[in-house]
N, C-alpha and C positions, 0 to 999 in steps of 0.2 A: 288791828294794828299789832305788829309783832313786838314782843318784849324780848330784849336781849340782856344777858348778864354782863355786869361789869365786874371784873375780878382783879385782885391784886396778886401778882406773881412774884414770888421770892426766888432769887437766883440760887440760894443755898438749899431750898426745899420746895415743897409743892405749894399750890395755891391755898390761901386761907379762905375757905368757902363761908366761914362764919361772918365775914365782912362783905360778902357779895351783895350787890343791890341790883334791883331791876332798873333798866334804863329804857327810855322811849326815844325813838328817832323819827319824829313825824314827817320830816322832809326826805327820808330815805326812799329812793325810787328803785324798783326792780330793774335789773340790767337786761332781762330777757322777757319774752312774752310766750306764754303757753299757747300752742295751736293744736288743732286736731287735723290729722291728715290721713286719708285712706290710701294705703299702699298695697299692691297685690302681695299675697302671701309668699309667693316665690321670690319677689324682690326683697321683702323683709327678711326672709330666711337667709338669702345671700349676704345681705348687709350684716346680719348677726354673725355669720361665719367669719366674714372679713374683720369685724370688730374683735371677735374672739382671738383671731390670729395676731392682731395688733395689741392684744391685752388691754382693751379698753371697753367701757360700757357701750352697748350698741347705740343708745341715744346720743351720747357724746360723739361717737363715730359718724352718725348721720349728720349732726351739726357741722362737723369738720368737712364732710363731703359737700354739703350745701354751701358752706363758706368758700371752699375752693372753687366750686362751679361758678359762683357769683363773681369771684375775683378774676376768673379767666375771661369773662364777658366784658 
């Protein structure tokens, strides 16, 4: 179970970490699922180049390419 920090943020200054507490969110569900996918090296290399040209991480770029392909169908 992940533990997240609860923090107090003051507008006039930085956060007061001395008052930070651990919080648990037992009903929090992940919004995505990790998968394993075999892709030819040449395809992955081209995807990485295209992602770099767009200034984004290649895994995020692959997700956007997949989402666009699904939307078109």
